[in-house]
TORROGU-798472 format. One record per residue (C-alpha): x, y, z; residue in three letters. Coordinates in Angstrom, 1 decimal. Each point is the difference from the previous one (the first is absolute). Last residue first. Example, Ala and Ser with C-alpha at 12.3 -4.5 7.8 and 13.67 -1.06 7.14 Angstrom:
BEGIN
KETI      X      Y      Z  aa
KETI   13.7   -1.1    7.1 SER
KETI   -1.4   -3.4    0.7 ALA
// end
This chain:
BEGIN
KETI      X      Y      Z  aa
KETI   37.7  -21.1   19.1 UNK
KETI    1.3   -2.9   -2.4 UNK
KETI   -1.7   -2.2   -1.9 UNK
KETI    2.7   -1.6   -2.8 UNK
KETI    0.5   -3.1    2.1 UNK
KETI   -3.6   -1.0   -0.3 UNK
KETI    0.0    0.0   -3.6 UNK
KETI    2.8   -2.9   -0.2 UNK
KETI   -2.1   -1.5    2.5 UNK
KETI   -3.3   -0.2   -2.1 UNK
KETI   -2.7    2.6    1.2 UNK
KETI   -3.0   -1.4    1.5 UNK
KETI   -1.4    2.2    2.9 UNK
KETI    1.9   -1.2    2.4 UNK
KETI    3.6   -0.2   -2.0 UNK
KETI   -0.6    3.4   -0.1 UNK
KETI   -0.6    0.5    3.6 UNK
KETI    2.6   -2.2    1.0 UNK
KETI    2.4    2.2   -2.7 UNK
KETI   -0.9    3.4    1.7 UNK
KETI    0.1   -1.6    3.9 UNK
KETI    3.5   -0.8   -0.8 UNK
KETI    0.8    3.6   -1.7 UNK
KETI   -1.6    1.1    3.3 UNK
KETI    1.2   -2.0    2.2 UNK
KETI    3.9    0.3   -0.7 UNK
KETI    2.3   -1.3    2.8 UNK
KETI   -3.0   -2.6    0.5 UNK
KETI   -0.6   -0.9    3.8 UNK
KETI   -3.0    1.1    1.0 UNK
KETI   -1.8    1.5   -2.7 UNK
KETI    0.9   -3.3   -1.8 UNK
KETI   -1.1   -2.1    2.4 UNK
KETI   -3.8    1.2    0.4 UNK
KETI   -0.1    0.7   -3.8 UNK
KETI    0.9   -3.8   -0.7 UNK
KETI   -2.8   -1.5    2.3 UNK
KETI   -2.3    2.0   -1.8 UNK
KETI    1.3   -1.3   -3.2 UNK
KETI   -0.9   -3.4    1.6 UNK
KETI   -2.9    0.6    1.3 UNK
KETI   -1.3    1.6   -3.4 UNK
KETI    0.8   -3.2   -2.1 UNK
KETI   -1.2   -2.0    2.8 UNK
KETI   -3.6    1.9   -0.2 UNK
KETI    0.5   -0.3   -3.8 UNK
KETI   -0.1   -3.4   -0.3 UNK
KETI   -2.9   -0.9    2.2 UNK
KETI    0.6    0.3    4.1 UNK
KETI   -2.5   -2.9    1.4 UNK
KETI   -3.5    0.5    1.1 UNK
KETI   -2.0   -0.8   -2.7 UNK
KETI    2.3   -3.2    0.1 UNK
KETI   -1.7   -0.6    2.8 UNK
KETI    2.4   -2.3    2.9 UNK
KETI   -1.2    2.4    2.6 UNK
KETI    3.4   -0.4    1.8 UNK
KETI    2.3    0.8   -2.5 UNK
KETI   -2.3    3.3   -0.5 UNK
KETI    0.4    0.9    3.7 UNK
KETI    3.2   -0.8    0.7 UNK
KETI    0.8    2.3   -3.4 UNK
KETI   -1.6    3.0    0.8 UNK
KETI    2.7    1.4    2.1 UNK
KETI    2.3    0.0   -3.1 UNK
KETI   -2.0    1.9   -1.7 UNK
KETI   -0.4    3.0    2.3 UNK
KETI    3.8   -0.4    0.9 UNK
KETI    0.8    1.0   -3.7 UNK
KETI   -2.1    2.6   -0.2 UNK
KETI   -3.4    0.3   -1.9 UNK
KETI   -2.6   -1.2    2.7 UNK
KETI    1.6    2.5    2.3 UNK
KETI    1.5   -1.0    2.9 UNK
KETI    3.5    1.8   -0.4 UNK
KETI   -1.9    3.4   -0.3 UNK
KETI   -2.0   -0.8    3.5 UNK
KETI    3.1   -0.8    1.7 UNK
KETI    1.5   -3.1    0.5 UNK
KETI    0.5   -0.6    3.7 UNK
KETI    3.7    0.0    1.7 UNK
KETI   -1.0    3.8    1.3 UNK
KETI   -3.2   -1.2    1.7 UNK
KETI    3.2   -2.6    2.0 UNK
KETI    1.1    3.6    1.2 UNK
KETI   -2.2    1.9    0.7 UNK
KETI   -1.4   -3.1    2.4 UNK
KETI    3.3   -0.2    1.6 UNK
KETI   -0.2    4.3    0.7 UNK
KETI   -3.5   -0.7    1.4 UNK
KETI    0.9   -2.9    1.9 UNK
KETI    2.9    2.2    1.9 UNK
KETI    1.6   -2.9    2.2 UNK
KETI    0.8    0.4    3.6 UNK
KETI    0.3   -3.8    0.3 UNK
KETI   -1.9   -2.2   -2.2 UNK
KETI   -2.1   -2.6   -2.0 UNK
KETI   -0.4    1.0   -3.7 UNK
KETI   -2.2   -3.0   -1.7 UNK
KETI   -0.1   -0.2   -3.7 UNK
KETI   -3.5   -0.4   -2.5 UNK
KETI    0.4    1.3   -3.4 UNK
KETI   -2.2   -1.7   -2.1 UNK
KETI   -1.0   -2.1   -2.7 UNK
KETI   -3.8   -1.2    0.6 UNK
KETI   -1.6    0.7   -3.0 UNK
KETI    2.0    2.3   -2.6 UNK
KETI   -2.9    2.1   -1.3 UNK
KETI   -2.0   -0.2    2.1 UNK
KETI    0.2   -1.0    4.4 UNK
KETI    0.0   -3.6    1.0 UNK
KETI    0.9    0.0    3.7 UNK
KETI   -3.3   -1.3    0.8 UNK
KETI   -0.3   -2.5   -3.0 UNK
KETI    3.3   -1.9    1.3 UNK
KETI   -1.7    0.0    3.2 UNK
KETI   -3.5   -1.6   -1.5 UNK
KETI    1.9   -2.3   -1.7 UNK
KETI    1.8   -1.5    2.8 UNK
KETI   -3.5   -0.1    2.0 UNK
KETI   -2.1   -1.1   -3.0 UNK
KETI    2.5   -3.3   -0.9 UNK
KETI    0.9   -0.4   -3.7 UNK
KETI    3.7    1.4    0.7 UNK
KETI    0.7    1.6   -3.3 UNK
KETI    0.6   -1.9   -3.6 UNK
KETI   -2.3    0.7   -1.7 UNK
KETI    0.3    3.8    0.5 UNK
KETI    3.6    0.1   -2.0 UNK
KETI    2.6    0.9    2.5 UNK
KETI    1.5    3.3   -0.8 UNK
KETI   -3.0    1.8    1.8 UNK
KETI    0.8   -2.3    3.3 UNK
KETI    3.4    1.9    0.2 UNK
KETI    3.0   -2.8   -0.4 UNK
KETI    2.5   -1.5    2.7 UNK
KETI    1.8    1.7    2.6 UNK
KETI    3.4    0.5   -2.1 UNK
KETI    2.4    1.1    2.3 UNK
KETI    1.4    3.2    2.1 UNK
KETI    2.1   -0.1    2.9 UNK
KETI    1.9    2.6    2.0 UNK
KETI    2.1    0.3    2.9 UNK
KETI    0.3    3.1    2.0 UNK
KETI   -1.6   -0.6    2.9 UNK
KETI   -3.4   -2.4   -1.5 UNK
KETI   -0.6    0.4   -3.3 UNK
KETI   -2.6   -2.6   -1.9 UNK
KETI   -1.5    0.5   -3.4 UNK
KETI   -1.7   -2.7   -2.6 UNK
KETI   -0.8    1.9   -3.2 UNK
KETI   -3.6   -1.7   -1.6 UNK
KETI    0.6   -0.8   -3.7 UNK
KETI   -2.4    1.4   -2.9 UNK
KETI    1.2    3.4   -0.9 UNK
KETI    3.6   -0.8    0.2 UNK
KETI    1.5    3.9   -1.3 UNK
KETI   -2.8    1.8    2.0 UNK
KETI    1.1   -1.6    3.1 UNK
KETI   -2.5   -1.0    2.7 UNK
KETI    1.1   -0.6    3.5 UNK
KETI   -1.0   -2.6    2.7 UNK
KETI    0.6    0.3    3.8 UNK
KETI    2.5    0.4    2.9 UNK
KETI    1.9    3.2    1.6 UNK
KETI    1.8   -0.5    3.6 UNK
KETI    2.0    2.8    1.7 UNK
KETI   -0.9    3.2   -2.1 UNK
KETI    1.7    3.2    2.1 UNK
KETI    1.3    1.3   -3.7 UNK
KETI   -0.7   -1.9   -3.0 UNK
KETI    3.8    0.0   -1.1 UNK
KETI    0.7   -0.3   -4.4 UNK
KETI    0.1   -3.0   -1.8 UNK
KETI   -3.5   -0.7   -0.3 UNK
KETI   -0.8    3.2   -0.9 UNK
KETI    2.2   -0.2   -3.0 UNK
KETI   -1.2   -3.0   -0.9 UNK
KETI   -4.1    1.4    0.3 UNK
KETI    1.7    2.8   -2.5 UNK
KETI    1.1   -2.7   -2.7 UNK
KETI   -2.6   -1.3    0.0 UNK
KETI   -3.2    1.5   -0.1 UNK
KETI   -2.2   -1.1    3.3 UNK
KETI   -3.8   -1.1   -1.5 UNK
KETI   -2.8    1.9    1.1 UNK
KETI   -2.6   -0.7    2.3 UNK
KETI    1.7    1.0    3.2 UNK
KETI   -0.3   -1.2    3.5 UNK
KETI    2.5    0.4    2.8 UNK
KETI   -0.5   -1.2    3.6 UNK
KETI    0.8    1.6    3.4 UNK
KETI    2.4   -0.7    3.0 UNK
KETI    1.4    2.1    2.9 UNK
KETI    2.3   -0.4    2.4 UNK
KETI    0.5    3.6    2.2 UNK
KETI   -0.2   -1.5    3.2 UNK
KETI   -3.6    1.6    0.5 UNK
KETI   -0.5   -2.1   -3.2 UNK
KETI    0.1   -3.5    1.2 UNK
KETI   -3.7    0.1    1.1 UNK
KETI   -1.5    0.5   -3.5 UNK
KETI    0.5   -3.6   -1.1 UNK
KETI   -1.8    0.2   -3.1 UNK
KETI   -2.2   -3.2   -1.5 UNK
KETI   -0.9    1.4   -3.4 UNK
KETI    1.4   -3.1   -1.5 UNK
KETI    3.2    1.4   -1.2 UNK
KETI    0.4    0.6    3.3 UNK
KETI   -0.6   -3.4    1.6 UNK
KETI    2.3   -2.0   -2.8 UNK
KETI    2.8    2.9    0.9 UNK
KETI   -0.6   -0.7    3.4 UNK
KETI    1.1   -3.9   -0.5 UNK
KETI   -2.5   -1.7    1.8 UNK
KETI   -1.8   -2.3   -3.2 UNK
KETI    2.1   -2.5   -0.3 UNK
KETI    0.0   -0.6    4.0 UNK
KETI   -3.6    0.1    0.0 UNK
KETI   -0.4   -2.6   -3.1 UNK
KETI    2.4   -2.5    2.3 UNK
KETI   -0.5    0.7    3.7 UNK
KETI    2.2   -0.2    2.6 UNK
KETI   -1.3    1.5    3.3 UNK
KETI   -0.9   -3.6    2.0 UNK
KETI    2.1    1.5    2.6 UNK
KETI    2.1   -3.0    1.4 UNK
KETI    2.8    1.7    0.2 UNK
KETI    1.0    3.4   -0.8 UNK
KETI   -1.6    2.9    2.3 UNK
KETI   -0.3   -3.1    2.8 UNK
KETI    3.6   -0.3    0.6 UNK
KETI    0.2    3.6    1.2 UNK
KETI    2.9    1.3   -1.3 UNK
KETI    3.9    0.5    0.5 UNK
KETI    2.3    0.2   -3.3 UNK
KETI    2.4    2.1    2.2 UNK
KETI   -2.2    2.5    0.3 UNK
KETI   -3.7   -0.5   -1.9 UNK
KETI   -2.8    1.9   -1.1 UNK
KETI   -3.4   -1.6   -1.4 UNK
KETI   -1.5    1.0   -3.4 UNK
KETI   -3.1   -2.4   -0.6 UNK
KETI   -0.2    0.5   -3.8 UNK
KETI   -3.5    0.7   -1.8 UNK
KETI    1.1    3.8   -1.5 UNK
KETI    3.3   -1.5   -1.5 UNK
KETI    1.8    3.1   -1.8 UNK
KETI   -1.6    2.5    1.8 UNK
KETI    0.5   -1.9    3.5 UNK
KETI    3.3   -0.3   -0.7 UNK
KETI    0.6    3.8   -1.1 UNK
KETI   -2.5    0.7    3.5 UNK
KETI    3.1   -2.0    1.9 UNK
KETI    2.4    1.7   -1.5 UNK
KETI   -1.3    2.9    1.5 UNK
KETI   -1.0   -1.3    3.2 UNK
KETI    3.8   -1.3    0.4 UNK
KETI    0.9    2.6   -1.2 UNK
KETI   -1.5    3.2    2.9 UNK
KETI    1.1   -2.8    2.6 UNK
KETI    3.3    0.5   -0.3 UNK
KETI    2.1   -3.0   -1.8 UNK
KETI    2.2   -2.5    2.0 UNK
KETI   -2.4   -1.9    1.7 UNK
KETI   -2.3   -0.9   -3.0 UNK
KETI    2.8   -2.4   -0.7 UNK
KETI   -3.0   -2.5   -1.4 UNK
KETI   -3.2    1.1   -1.5 UNK
KETI   -1.7   -3.6   -0.6 UNK
KETI   -2.1    0.1   -2.8 UNK
KETI   -3.5   -2.4    0.2 UNK
KETI   -2.1   -1.3   -2.6 UNK
KETI    2.4    0.3   -2.9 UNK
KETI   -0.2    0.5   -3.5 UNK
KETI    1.3    3.9   -0.8 UNK
KETI    2.4    0.0    2.6 UNK
KETI    1.9   -2.8   -1.6 UNK
KETI   -0.5    1.0   -3.6 UNK
KETI    1.5    3.4    0.9 UNK
KETI    2.8   -1.0    1.9 UNK
KETI    1.3   -2.4   -3.1 UNK
KETI   -0.7    2.6   -2.6 UNK
KETI    2.1    2.7    2.3 UNK
KETI    2.9   -2.5    0.5 UNK
KETI   -0.1   -0.5   -4.2 UNK
KETI   -0.9   -3.7   -1.5 UNK
KETI    2.1   -1.3   -3.0 UNK
KETI    0.4   -3.5    1.0 UNK
KETI    1.1   -1.9   -2.7 UNK
KETI    3.6   -0.3    1.8 UNK
KETI   -1.7   -1.6    2.5 UNK
KETI   -2.0    0.2    2.9 UNK
KETI    1.4    3.4    1.4 UNK
KETI    0.7    1.0    3.5 UNK
KETI    3.5    0.6   -0.9 UNK
KETI   -0.1    4.2    0.5 UNK
KETI    0.3    0.8   -3.6 UNK
KETI   -1.9   -2.8   -0.6 UNK
KETI   -3.3    1.8    1.2 UNK
KETI    0.3    2.5   -2.2 UNK
KETI    1.5    3.3    1.0 UNK
KETI   -2.1    3.2   -1.1 UNK
KETI   -0.8    1.0    3.8 UNK
KETI   -2.5    2.8    1.1 UNK
KETI   -2.0   -2.4    1.5 UNK
KETI    3.2   -1.7    1.8 UNK
KETI    0.6    3.3    1.5 UNK
KETI   -4.0    0.3    0.9 UNK
KETI    0.2   -2.7    1.4 UNK
KETI    3.4   -0.4    2.3 UNK
KETI   -1.3    1.0    3.5 UNK
KETI   -3.5   -1.8   -0.3 UNK
KETI    1.7   -3.7   -0.9 UNK
KETI   -3.2   -1.0   -1.2 UNK
KETI   -0.8   -3.7    0.8 UNK
KETI   -2.9   -1.1   -2.3 UNK
KETI   -2.4   -3.5    1.6 UNK
KETI   -2.3   -1.5   -2.6 UNK
KETI   -2.5   -1.9    2.7 UNK
KETI   -1.9   -3.7    0.4 UNK
KETI    1.8   -1.4   -3.0 UNK
KETI   -1.8   -3.9    0.6 UNK
KETI    2.0   -2.7    0.0 UNK
KETI   -0.5   -3.8   -1.2 UNK
KETI   -1.9    0.3   -3.4 UNK
KETI    0.1    3.7   -0.7 UNK
KETI    4.0   -1.3   -0.7 UNK
KETI   -1.9   -1.8   -3.5 UNK
KETI   -0.1   -3.4   -0.9 UNK
KETI   -2.1   -0.7   -3.5 UNK
KETI    2.8   -2.5   -0.9 UNK
KETI    1.2    2.4   -2.7 UNK
KETI    0.7    2.8    2.6 UNK
KETI   -2.5    2.5    1.5 UNK
KETI    0.3    3.4    0.3 UNK
KETI   -2.1    2.3    2.6 UNK
KETI    2.5    0.1    2.8 UNK
KETI    2.9    0.9   -2.2 UNK
KETI   -2.1    2.4   -1.2 UNK
KETI    0.6    1.9    3.7 UNK
KETI    3.7   -0.3    0.2 UNK
KETI    0.1    1.5   -3.9 UNK
KETI   -2.5    3.0    1.5 UNK
// end
């Protein structure tokens, strides 16, 4: 991607590399003999003396995936060192990661030049849309790889993840998953989009922006096409907020993985309007509406704080019965001195 982007950049004088040259084909060479070993590595590229400087914190597996997912042609080298069944399996994995790439087998890097020169294959927009996870997210399933035990699915849910349960889950092994990508929704950050990316043993999660439900409608896109896309993803009462994660893997147990993700979702009791999470989840929508009638009043704020303290005390207090009794007394208007007398 960075190489291709240099052809779209113009300097202060308006000069671009594309004025004097043409990006014809993006080619990635894959070491067939070591690919799966490197894919399972947690090494940083700096550990192998290949970094762009001290600030380059990329991992080997992330670099591999970026180059495979964005290219037009994959040269699969050293295929002569692998048995035919391993070559077929590796080719299926690469095809799943980038369905549009032309895969060329090579021995000592020798390939027909017409497969990589003057092909006219490069198209920036198509390359950006090429990754297999993105096609899977759009429902463009690649079924022919399933014969090698490679499969994929999209996990959808319209409930937020409980932050503690989701944290526990993402710090466990996901058996069979070699690539996952998408967006997640945390109950503790209801207006924020969580961006998720995993390749091999390396995971990354970061802020991906705001859900549209947390944005005042006056600030939405004004063109009909983008507004239509937003509304197509809209489900009351939480608007466009959702879980949308693509899983690609080998011999995955889809049912078990779905069950593990489901266990991270808020349950019915946690979603109840009187509960702590119910009040938190209503906040982004209320802020976006910019309507005083919809904003929490003093009593609701007090109830919100009280419920939050109840959740905390149940989880961490050494004497929860006594502490909850005192909290309830305070919530009912007792003075601190009177509340201290409250015991079960």
